[in-house]
PDB file of all heavy atoms in Angstrom:
ATOM      1  N   MET A   1      16.022 -31.914  16.202  1.00  0.00           N
ATOM      2  CA  MET A   1      14.598 -31.971  16.534  1.00  0.00           C
ATOM      3  C   MET A   1      13.864 -30.794  15.915  1.00  0.00           C
ATOM      4  O   MET A   1      13.232 -30.025  16.596  1.00  0.00           O
ATOM      5  CB  MET A   1      14.441 -31.907  18.045  1.00  0.00           C
ATOM      6  CG  MET A   1      14.052 -33.248  18.615  1.00  0.00           C
ATOM      7  SD  MET A   1      13.832 -33.159  20.366  1.00  0.00           S
ATOM      8  CE  MET A   1      12.090 -33.068  20.451  1.00  0.00           C
ATOM      9  N   LYS A   2      13.982 -30.660  14.618  1.00  0.00           N
ATOM     10  CA  LYS A   2      13.294 -29.554  13.940  1.00  0.00           C
ATOM     11  C   LYS A   2      11.885 -30.032  13.577  1.00  0.00           C
ATOM     12  O   LYS A   2      11.716 -31.025  12.886  1.00  0.00           O
ATOM     13  CB  LYS A   2      14.073 -29.190  12.677  1.00  0.00           C
ATOM     14  CG  LYS A   2      13.479 -28.017  11.969  1.00  0.00           C
ATOM     15  CD  LYS A   2      14.537 -26.955  11.753  1.00  0.00           C
ATOM     16  CE  LYS A   2      13.875 -25.809  11.054  1.00  0.00           C
ATOM     17  NZ  LYS A   2      14.398 -24.559  11.393  1.00  0.00           N
ATOM     18  N   SER A   3      10.899 -29.302  14.062  1.00  0.00           N
ATOM     19  CA  SER A   3       9.515 -29.684  13.786  1.00  0.00           C
ATOM     20  C   SER A   3       8.986 -28.890  12.606  1.00  0.00           C
ATOM     21  O   SER A   3       9.419 -27.764  12.359  1.00  0.00           O
ATOM     22  CB  SER A   3       8.643 -29.425  15.017  1.00  0.00           C
ATOM     23  OG  SER A   3       8.657 -28.058  15.335  1.00  0.00           O
ATOM     24  N   LYS A   4       8.046 -29.496  11.907  1.00  0.00           N
ATOM     25  CA  LYS A   4       7.417 -28.800  10.791  1.00  0.00           C
ATOM     26  C   LYS A   4       6.389 -27.812  11.315  1.00  0.00           C
ATOM     27  O   LYS A   4       5.856 -27.976  12.397  1.00  0.00           O
ATOM     28  CB  LYS A   4       6.733 -29.813   9.863  1.00  0.00           C
ATOM     29  CG  LYS A   4       7.725 -30.701   9.144  1.00  0.00           C
ATOM     30  CD  LYS A   4       7.010 -31.635   8.204  1.00  0.00           C
ATOM     31  CE  LYS A   4       8.003 -32.511   7.474  1.00  0.00           C
ATOM     32  NZ  LYS A   4       7.337 -33.475   6.592  1.00  0.00           N
ATOM     33  N   GLY A   5       6.087 -26.807  10.510  1.00  0.00           N
ATOM     34  CA  GLY A   5       5.099 -25.811  10.912  1.00  0.00           C
ATOM     35  C   GLY A   5       5.758 -24.516  11.336  1.00  0.00           C
ATOM     36  O   GLY A   5       6.974 -24.356  11.266  1.00  0.00           O
ATOM     37  N   PHE A   6       4.923 -23.601  11.789  1.00  0.00           N
ATOM     38  CA  PHE A   6       5.402 -22.273  12.162  1.00  0.00           C
ATOM     39  C   PHE A   6       5.320 -22.095  13.670  1.00  0.00           C
ATOM     40  O   PHE A   6       4.444 -22.651  14.320  1.00  0.00           O
ATOM     41  CB  PHE A   6       4.554 -21.192  11.485  1.00  0.00           C
ATOM     42  CG  PHE A   6       4.608 -21.261   9.990  1.00  0.00           C
ATOM     43  CD1 PHE A   6       3.535 -21.762   9.276  1.00  0.00           C
ATOM     44  CD2 PHE A   6       5.723 -20.827   9.300  1.00  0.00           C
ATOM     45  CE1 PHE A   6       3.577 -21.829   7.895  1.00  0.00           C
ATOM     46  CE2 PHE A   6       5.776 -20.883   7.923  1.00  0.00           C
ATOM     47  CZ  PHE A   6       4.702 -21.385   7.220  1.00  0.00           C
ATOM     48  N   THR A   7       6.215 -21.303  14.199  1.00  0.00           N
ATOM     49  CA  THR A   7       6.143 -20.989  15.615  1.00  0.00           C
ATOM     50  C   THR A   7       5.146 -19.862  15.830  1.00  0.00           C
ATOM     51  O   THR A   7       4.728 -19.184  14.887  1.00  0.00           O
ATOM     52  CB  THR A   7       7.514 -20.552  16.153  1.00  0.00           C
ATOM     53  OG1 THR A   7       7.886 -19.346  15.493  1.00  0.00           O
ATOM     54  CG2 THR A   7       8.565 -21.621  15.891  1.00  0.00           C
ATOM     55  N   LEU A   8       4.774 -19.650  17.071  1.00  0.00           N
ATOM     56  CA  LEU A   8       3.813 -18.605  17.390  1.00  0.00           C
ATOM     57  C   LEU A   8       4.359 -17.239  17.010  1.00  0.00           C
ATOM     58  O   LEU A   8       3.626 -16.382  16.502  1.00  0.00           O
ATOM     59  CB  LEU A   8       3.502 -18.655  18.891  1.00  0.00           C
ATOM     60  CG  LEU A   8       2.480 -17.647  19.399  1.00  0.00           C
ATOM     61  CD1 LEU A   8       1.145 -17.867  18.710  1.00  0.00           C
ATOM     62  CD2 LEU A   8       2.324 -17.762  20.897  1.00  0.00           C
ATOM     63  N   ILE A   9       5.626 -17.029  17.212  1.00  0.00           N
ATOM     64  CA  ILE A   9       6.226 -15.728  16.894  1.00  0.00           C
ATOM     65  C   ILE A   9       6.189 -15.479  15.388  1.00  0.00           C
ATOM     66  O   ILE A   9       5.907 -14.369  14.932  1.00  0.00           O
ATOM     67  CB  ILE A   9       7.672 -15.682  17.425  1.00  0.00           C
ATOM     68  CG1 ILE A   9       7.647 -15.752  18.953  1.00  0.00           C
ATOM     69  CG2 ILE A   9       8.377 -14.421  16.951  1.00  0.00           C
ATOM     70  CD1 ILE A   9       9.009 -15.891  19.583  1.00  0.00           C
ATOM     71  N   GLU A  10       6.460 -16.507  14.605  1.00  0.00           N
ATOM     72  CA  GLU A  10       6.403 -16.344  13.148  1.00  0.00           C
ATOM     73  C   GLU A  10       4.990 -16.016  12.689  1.00  0.00           C
ATOM     74  O   GLU A  10       4.787 -15.156  11.823  1.00  0.00           O
ATOM     75  CB  GLU A  10       6.892 -17.617  12.464  1.00  0.00           C
ATOM     76  CG  GLU A  10       8.384 -17.826  12.595  1.00  0.00           C
ATOM     77  CD  GLU A  10       8.836 -19.180  12.093  1.00  0.00           C
ATOM     78  OE1 GLU A  10       8.055 -20.150  12.145  1.00  0.00           O
ATOM     79  OE2 GLU A  10       9.983 -19.274  11.657  1.00  0.00           O
ATOM     80  N   LEU A  11       4.002 -16.693  13.260  1.00  0.00           N
ATOM     81  CA  LEU A  11       2.615 -16.413  12.890  1.00  0.00           C
ATOM     82  C   LEU A  11       2.217 -14.997  13.289  1.00  0.00           C
ATOM     83  O   LEU A  11       1.552 -14.289  12.524  1.00  0.00           O
ATOM     84  CB  LEU A  11       1.674 -17.432  13.549  1.00  0.00           C
ATOM     85  CG  LEU A  11       1.772 -18.853  12.996  1.00  0.00           C
ATOM     86  CD1 LEU A  11       0.906 -19.793  13.806  1.00  0.00           C
ATOM     87  CD2 LEU A  11       1.381 -18.896  11.534  1.00  0.00           C
ATOM     88  N   LEU A  12       2.639 -14.565  14.476  1.00  0.00           N
ATOM     89  CA  LEU A  12       2.325 -13.204  14.906  1.00  0.00           C
ATOM     90  C   LEU A  12       2.988 -12.180  13.994  1.00  0.00           C
ATOM     91  O   LEU A  12       2.387 -11.148  13.677  1.00  0.00           O
ATOM     92  CB  LEU A  12       2.776 -12.993  16.353  1.00  0.00           C
ATOM     93  CG  LEU A  12       1.901 -13.674  17.410  1.00  0.00           C
ATOM     94  CD1 LEU A  12       2.537 -13.517  18.784  1.00  0.00           C
ATOM     95  CD2 LEU A  12       0.505 -13.099  17.408  1.00  0.00           C
ATOM     96  N   ALA A  13       4.204 -12.451  13.564  1.00  0.00           N
ATOM     97  CA  ALA A  13       4.899 -11.521  12.672  1.00  0.00           C
ATOM     98  C   ALA A  13       4.142 -11.390  11.348  1.00  0.00           C
ATOM     99  O   ALA A  13       3.978 -10.279  10.826  1.00  0.00           O
ATOM    100  CB  ALA A  13       6.329 -11.997  12.440  1.00  0.00           C
ATOM    101  N   VAL A  14       3.673 -12.488  10.818  1.00  0.00           N
ATOM    102  CA  VAL A  14       2.925 -12.446   9.558  1.00  0.00           C
ATOM    103  C   VAL A  14       1.622 -11.676   9.735  1.00  0.00           C
ATOM    104  O   VAL A  14       1.243 -10.874   8.879  1.00  0.00           O
ATOM    105  CB  VAL A  14       2.652 -13.886   9.060  1.00  0.00           C
ATOM    106  CG1 VAL A  14       1.686 -13.875   7.879  1.00  0.00           C
ATOM    107  CG2 VAL A  14       3.958 -14.553   8.685  1.00  0.00           C
ATOM    108  N   ILE A  15       0.947 -11.897  10.861  1.00  0.00           N
ATOM    109  CA  ILE A  15      -0.311 -11.191  11.108  1.00  0.00           C
ATOM    110  C   ILE A  15      -0.070  -9.691  11.226  1.00  0.00           C
ATOM    111  O   ILE A  15      -0.837  -8.878  10.698  1.00  0.00           O
ATOM    112  CB  ILE A  15      -0.984 -11.754  12.379  1.00  0.00           C
ATOM    113  CG1 ILE A  15      -1.473 -13.178  12.100  1.00  0.00           C
ATOM    114  CG2 ILE A  15      -2.145 -10.874  12.816  1.00  0.00           C
ATOM    115  CD1 ILE A  15      -1.936 -13.912  13.327  1.00  0.00           C
ATOM    116  N   VAL A  16       0.998  -9.294  11.890  1.00  0.00           N
ATOM    117  CA  VAL A  16       1.310  -7.870  12.035  1.00  0.00           C
ATOM    118  C   VAL A  16       1.609  -7.260  10.675  1.00  0.00           C
ATOM    119  O   VAL A  16       1.135  -6.167  10.355  1.00  0.00           O
ATOM    120  CB  VAL A  16       2.488  -7.679  13.008  1.00  0.00           C
ATOM    121  CG1 VAL A  16       3.021  -6.260  12.942  1.00  0.00           C
ATOM    122  CG2 VAL A  16       2.062  -8.030  14.426  1.00  0.00           C
ATOM    123  N   ILE A  17       2.382  -7.954   9.853  1.00  0.00           N
ATOM    124  CA  ILE A  17       2.709  -7.434   8.526  1.00  0.00           C
ATOM    125  C   ILE A  17       1.445  -7.274   7.685  1.00  0.00           C
ATOM    126  O   ILE A  17       1.245  -6.254   7.016  1.00  0.00           O
ATOM    127  CB  ILE A  17       3.731  -8.359   7.830  1.00  0.00           C
ATOM    128  CG1 ILE A  17       5.070  -8.275   8.565  1.00  0.00           C
ATOM    129  CG2 ILE A  17       3.882  -7.997   6.363  1.00  0.00           C
ATOM    130  CD1 ILE A  17       6.066  -9.328   8.137  1.00  0.00           C
ATOM    131  N   LEU A  18       0.561  -8.270   7.725  1.00  0.00           N
ATOM    132  CA  LEU A  18      -0.681  -8.182   6.966  1.00  0.00           C
ATOM    133  C   LEU A  18      -1.557  -7.042   7.479  1.00  0.00           C
ATOM    134  O   LEU A  18      -2.214  -6.357   6.682  1.00  0.00           O
ATOM    135  CB  LEU A  18      -1.438  -9.511   7.040  1.00  0.00           C
ATOM    136  CG  LEU A  18      -0.802 -10.668   6.275  1.00  0.00           C
ATOM    137  CD1 LEU A  18      -1.588 -11.947   6.512  1.00  0.00           C
ATOM    138  CD2 LEU A  18      -0.731 -10.360   4.792  1.00  0.00           C
ATOM    139  N   ALA A  19      -1.571  -6.829   8.782  1.00  0.00           N
ATOM    140  CA  ALA A  19      -2.370  -5.740   9.346  1.00  0.00           C
ATOM    141  C   ALA A  19      -1.848  -4.386   8.879  1.00  0.00           C
ATOM    142  O   ALA A  19      -2.631  -3.492   8.539  1.00  0.00           O
ATOM    143  CB  ALA A  19      -2.359  -5.824  10.871  1.00  0.00           C
ATOM    144  N   VAL A  20      -0.528  -4.225   8.840  1.00  0.00           N
ATOM    145  CA  VAL A  20       0.052  -2.962   8.387  1.00  0.00           C
ATOM    146  C   VAL A  20      -0.280  -2.728   6.919  1.00  0.00           C
ATOM    147  O   VAL A  20      -0.661  -1.619   6.514  1.00  0.00           O
ATOM    148  CB  VAL A  20       1.575  -2.966   8.622  1.00  0.00           C
ATOM    149  CG1 VAL A  20       2.225  -1.776   7.932  1.00  0.00           C
ATOM    150  CG2 VAL A  20       1.875  -2.947  10.116  1.00  0.00           C
ATOM    151  N   ILE A  21      -0.169  -3.765   6.115  1.00  0.00           N
ATOM    152  CA  ILE A  21      -0.509  -3.633   4.687  1.00  0.00           C
ATOM    153  C   ILE A  21      -1.981  -3.273   4.526  1.00  0.00           C
ATOM    154  O   ILE A  21      -2.339  -2.427   3.699  1.00  0.00           O
ATOM    155  CB  ILE A  21      -0.159  -4.938   3.940  1.00  0.00           C
ATOM    156  CG1 ILE A  21       1.355  -5.124   3.926  1.00  0.00           C
ATOM    157  CG2 ILE A  21      -0.727  -4.921   2.526  1.00  0.00           C
ATOM    158  CD1 ILE A  21       1.796  -6.467   3.386  1.00  0.00           C
ATOM    159  N   ALA A  22      -2.844  -3.899   5.314  1.00  0.00           N
ATOM    160  CA  ALA A  22      -4.277  -3.604   5.224  1.00  0.00           C
ATOM    161  C   ALA A  22      -4.566  -2.162   5.627  1.00  0.00           C
ATOM    162  O   ALA A  22      -5.390  -1.491   4.994  1.00  0.00           O
ATOM    163  CB  ALA A  22      -5.059  -4.574   6.110  1.00  0.00           C
ATOM    164  N   LEU A  23      -3.890  -1.675   6.662  1.00  0.00           N
ATOM    165  CA  LEU A  23      -4.112  -0.292   7.093  1.00  0.00           C
ATOM    166  C   LEU A  23      -3.672   0.705   6.030  1.00  0.00           C
ATOM    167  O   LEU A  23      -4.289   1.750   5.855  1.00  0.00           O
ATOM    168  CB  LEU A  23      -3.355  -0.031   8.400  1.00  0.00           C
ATOM    169  CG  LEU A  23      -3.958  -0.665   9.647  1.00  0.00           C
ATOM    170  CD1 LEU A  23      -3.031  -0.467  10.834  1.00  0.00           C
ATOM    171  CD2 LEU A  23      -5.321  -0.060   9.939  1.00  0.00           C
ATOM    172  N   ILE A  24      -2.611   0.372   5.312  1.00  0.00           N
ATOM    173  CA  ILE A  24      -2.128   1.273   4.267  1.00  0.00           C
ATOM    174  C   ILE A  24      -3.015   1.184   3.028  1.00  0.00           C
ATOM    175  O   ILE A  24      -3.324   2.193   2.398  1.00  0.00           O
ATOM    176  CB  ILE A  24      -0.662   0.936   3.919  1.00  0.00           C
ATOM    177  CG1 ILE A  24       0.226   1.238   5.127  1.00  0.00           C
ATOM    178  CG2 ILE A  24      -0.202   1.711   2.696  1.00  0.00           C
ATOM    179  CD1 ILE A  24       1.642   0.729   4.972  1.00  0.00           C
ATOM    180  N   ALA A  25      -3.443  -0.007   2.681  1.00  0.00           N
ATOM    181  CA  ALA A  25      -4.171  -0.217   1.433  1.00  0.00           C
ATOM    182  C   ALA A  25      -5.640   0.206   1.522  1.00  0.00           C
ATOM    183  O   ALA A  25      -6.215   0.624   0.516  1.00  0.00           O
ATOM    184  CB  ALA A  25      -4.095  -1.692   1.026  1.00  0.00           C
ATOM    185  N   THR A  26      -6.249   0.129   2.700  1.00  0.00           N
ATOM    186  CA  THR A  26      -7.681   0.413   2.816  1.00  0.00           C
ATOM    187  C   THR A  26      -8.044   1.830   2.366  1.00  0.00           C
ATOM    188  O   THR A  26      -8.968   1.979   1.558  1.00  0.00           O
ATOM    189  CB  THR A  26      -8.163   0.152   4.252  1.00  0.00           C
ATOM    190  OG1 THR A  26      -7.874  -1.209   4.577  1.00  0.00           O
ATOM    191  CG2 THR A  26      -9.652   0.392   4.384  1.00  0.00           C
ATOM    192  N   PRO A  27      -7.364   2.875   2.837  1.00  0.00           N
ATOM    193  CA  PRO A  27      -7.734   4.224   2.356  1.00  0.00           C
ATOM    194  C   PRO A  27      -7.519   4.390   0.847  1.00  0.00           C
ATOM    195  O   PRO A  27      -8.300   5.075   0.177  1.00  0.00           O
ATOM    196  CB  PRO A  27      -6.810   5.157   3.129  1.00  0.00           C
ATOM    197  CG  PRO A  27      -6.322   4.371   4.283  1.00  0.00           C
ATOM    198  CD  PRO A  27      -6.343   2.944   3.851  1.00  0.00           C
ATOM    199  N   LEU A  28      -6.481   3.773   0.310  1.00  0.00           N
ATOM    200  CA  LEU A  28      -6.233   3.883  -1.125  1.00  0.00           C
ATOM    201  C   LEU A  28      -7.361   3.231  -1.914  1.00  0.00           C
ATOM    202  O   LEU A  28      -7.837   3.777  -2.917  1.00  0.00           O
ATOM    203  CB  LEU A  28      -4.894   3.219  -1.471  1.00  0.00           C
ATOM    204  CG  LEU A  28      -3.653   3.843  -0.824  1.00  0.00           C
ATOM    205  CD1 LEU A  28      -2.420   3.016  -1.163  1.00  0.00           C
ATOM    206  CD2 LEU A  28      -3.475   5.273  -1.300  1.00  0.00           C
ATOM    207  N   ILE A  29      -7.800   2.057  -1.473  1.00  0.00           N
ATOM    208  CA  ILE A  29      -8.869   1.346  -2.175  1.00  0.00           C
ATOM    209  C   ILE A  29     -10.189   2.102  -2.032  1.00  0.00           C
ATOM    210  O   ILE A  29     -10.941   2.251  -2.998  1.00  0.00           O
ATOM    211  CB  ILE A  29      -8.995  -0.097  -1.633  1.00  0.00           C
ATOM    212  CG1 ILE A  29      -7.734  -0.880  -1.989  1.00  0.00           C
ATOM    213  CG2 ILE A  29     -10.230  -0.779  -2.187  1.00  0.00           C
ATOM    214  CD1 ILE A  29      -7.645  -2.231  -1.323  1.00  0.00           C
ATOM    215  N   MET A  30     -10.468   2.603  -0.830  1.00  0.00           N
ATOM    216  CA  MET A  30     -11.715   3.340  -0.628  1.00  0.00           C
ATOM    217  C   MET A  30     -11.733   4.615  -1.467  1.00  0.00           C
ATOM    218  O   MET A  30     -12.769   4.990  -2.007  1.00  0.00           O
ATOM    219  CB  MET A  30     -11.899   3.672   0.857  1.00  0.00           C
ATOM    220  CG  MET A  30     -12.062   2.441   1.729  1.00  0.00           C
ATOM    221  SD  MET A  30     -13.396   1.353   1.211  1.00  0.00           S
ATOM    222  CE  MET A  30     -14.779   2.271   1.844  1.00  0.00           C
ATOM    223  N   GLY A  31     -10.586   5.279  -1.590  1.00  0.00           N
ATOM    224  CA  GLY A  31     -10.513   6.460  -2.433  1.00  0.00           C
ATOM    225  C   GLY A  31     -10.759   6.127  -3.889  1.00  0.00           C
ATOM    226  O   GLY A  31     -11.414   6.869  -4.622  1.00  0.00           O
ATOM    227  N   THR A  32     -10.265   4.997  -4.327  1.00  0.00           N
ATOM    228  CA  THR A  32     -10.467   4.567  -5.700  1.00  0.00           C
ATOM    229  C   THR A  32     -11.924   4.227  -5.953  1.00  0.00           C
ATOM    230  O   THR A  32     -12.452   4.470  -7.044  1.00  0.00           O
ATOM    231  CB  THR A  32      -9.587   3.345  -5.999  1.00  0.00           C
ATOM    232  OG1 THR A  32      -8.236   3.662  -5.682  1.00  0.00           O
ATOM    233  CG2 THR A  32      -9.689   2.926  -7.444  1.00  0.00           C
ATOM    234  N   ILE A  33     -12.593   3.683  -4.958  1.00  0.00           N
ATOM    235  CA  ILE A  33     -14.000   3.309  -5.140  1.00  0.00           C
ATOM    236  C   ILE A  33     -14.887   4.547  -5.140  1.00  0.00           C
ATOM    237  O   ILE A  33     -15.843   4.628  -5.914  1.00  0.00           O
ATOM    238  CB  ILE A  33     -14.431   2.323  -4.014  1.00  0.00           C
ATOM    239  CG1 ILE A  33     -13.713   0.982  -4.216  1.00  0.00           C
ATOM    240  CG2 ILE A  33     -15.937   2.123  -4.022  1.00  0.00           C
ATOM    241  CD1 ILE A  33     -13.903   0.015  -3.077  1.00  0.00           C
ATOM    242  N   THR A  34     -14.595   5.520  -4.276  1.00  0.00           N
ATOM    243  CA  THR A  34     -15.497   6.675  -4.163  1.00  0.00           C
ATOM    244  C   THR A  34     -15.337   7.676  -5.303  1.00  0.00           C
ATOM    245  O   THR A  34     -16.260   8.402  -5.611  1.00  0.00           O
ATOM    246  CB  THR A  34     -15.256   7.390  -2.817  1.00  0.00           C
ATOM    247  OG1 THR A  34     -13.885   7.727  -2.706  1.00  0.00           O
ATOM    248  CG2 THR A  34     -15.686   6.520  -1.653  1.00  0.00           C
ATOM    249  N   LYS A  35     -14.183   7.723  -5.943  1.00  0.00           N
ATOM    250  CA  LYS A  35     -13.980   8.693  -7.026  1.00  0.00           C
ATOM    251  C   LYS A  35     -14.949   8.480  -8.188  1.00  0.00           C
ATOM    252  O   LYS A  35     -15.558   9.440  -8.659  1.00  0.00           O
ATOM    253  CB  LYS A  35     -12.528   8.650  -7.511  1.00  0.00           C
ATOM    254  CG  LYS A  35     -11.592   9.411  -6.598  1.00  0.00           C
ATOM    255  CD  LYS A  35     -10.169   9.368  -7.114  1.00  0.00           C
ATOM    256  CE  LYS A  35      -9.221  10.017  -6.107  1.00  0.00           C
ATOM    257  NZ  LYS A  35      -7.831   9.893  -6.484  1.00  0.00           N
ATOM    258  N   PRO A  36     -15.127   7.272  -8.691  1.00  0.00           N
ATOM    259  CA  PRO A  36     -16.092   7.115  -9.796  1.00  0.00           C
ATOM    260  C   PRO A  36     -17.515   7.469  -9.385  1.00  0.00           C
ATOM    261  O   PRO A  36     -18.297   7.958 -10.184  1.00  0.00           O
ATOM    262  CB  PRO A  36     -15.987   5.634 -10.153  1.00  0.00           C
ATOM    263  CG  PRO A  36     -14.662   5.211  -9.661  1.00  0.00           C
ATOM    264  CD  PRO A  36     -14.400   6.054  -8.454  1.00  0.00           C
ATOM    265  N   LYS A  37     -17.883   7.235  -8.119  1.00  0.00           N
ATOM    266  CA  LYS A  37     -19.244   7.549  -7.689  1.00  0.00           C
ATOM    267  C   LYS A  37     -19.460   9.054  -7.664  1.00  0.00           C
ATOM    268  O   LYS A  37     -20.539   9.540  -7.947  1.00  0.00           O
ATOM    269  CB  LYS A  37     -19.487   6.977  -6.284  1.00  0.00           C
ATOM    270  CG  LYS A  37     -19.605   5.467  -6.269  1.00  0.00           C
ATOM    271  CD  LYS A  37     -19.879   4.950  -4.869  1.00  0.00           C
ATOM    272  CE  LYS A  37     -19.986   3.448  -4.861  1.00  0.00           C
ATOM    273  NZ  LYS A  37     -20.186   2.916  -3.507  1.00  0.00           N
ATOM    274  N   GLU A  38     -18.421   9.835  -7.356  1.00  0.00           N
ATOM    275  CA  GLU A  38     -18.564  11.291  -7.302  1.00  0.00           C
ATOM    276  C   GLU A  38     -18.731  11.885  -8.702  1.00  0.00           C
ATOM    277  O   GLU A  38     -19.418  12.881  -8.877  1.00  0.00           O
ATOM    278  CB  GLU A  38     -17.339  11.905  -6.619  1.00  0.00           C
ATOM    279  CG  GLU A  38     -17.259  11.573  -5.137  1.00  0.00           C
ATOM    280  CD  GLU A  38     -15.959  12.022  -4.508  1.00  0.00           C
ATOM    281  OE1 GLU A  38     -15.103  12.535  -5.254  1.00  0.00           O
ATOM    282  OE2 GLU A  38     -15.791  11.854  -3.299  1.00  0.00           O
ATOM    283  N   THR A  39     -18.124  11.260  -9.705  1.00  0.00           N
ATOM    284  CA  THR A  39     -18.187  11.819 -11.043  1.00  0.00           C
ATOM    285  C   THR A  39     -19.541  11.564 -11.719  1.00  0.00           C
ATOM    286  O   THR A  39     -19.888  12.251 -12.666  1.00  0.00           O
ATOM    287  CB  THR A  39     -17.068  11.252 -11.923  1.00  0.00           C
ATOM    288  OG1 THR A  39     -17.177   9.822 -11.935  1.00  0.00           O
ATOM    289  CG2 THR A  39     -15.709  11.630 -11.366  1.00  0.00           C
ATOM    290  N   GLN A  40     -20.278  10.584 -11.257  1.00  0.00           N
ATOM    291  CA  GLN A  40     -21.556  10.281 -11.898  1.00  0.00           C
ATOM    292  C   GLN A  40     -22.655  11.207 -11.446  1.00  0.00           C
ATOM    293  O   GLN A  40     -22.722  11.645 -10.368  1.00  0.00           O
ATOM    294  CB  GLN A  40     -21.961   8.825 -11.605  1.00  0.00           C
ATOM    295  CG  GLN A  40     -21.063   7.851 -12.323  1.00  0.00           C
ATOM    296  CD  GLN A  40     -21.447   6.403 -12.016  1.00  0.00           C
ATOM    297  OE1 GLN A  40     -22.231   6.137 -11.128  1.00  0.00           O
ATOM    298  NE2 GLN A  40     -20.876   5.489 -12.766  1.00  0.00           N
TER     299      GLN A  40
END
């Protein structure tokens, strides 16, 4: 009786992983955006 789709736990795991990646990537991206503005 294997059903198609994802379980709630799998979806939560993906959301947590994406949140961690977003938290790490946001400061890096913001730093990259602000550097060119400071040089002008």
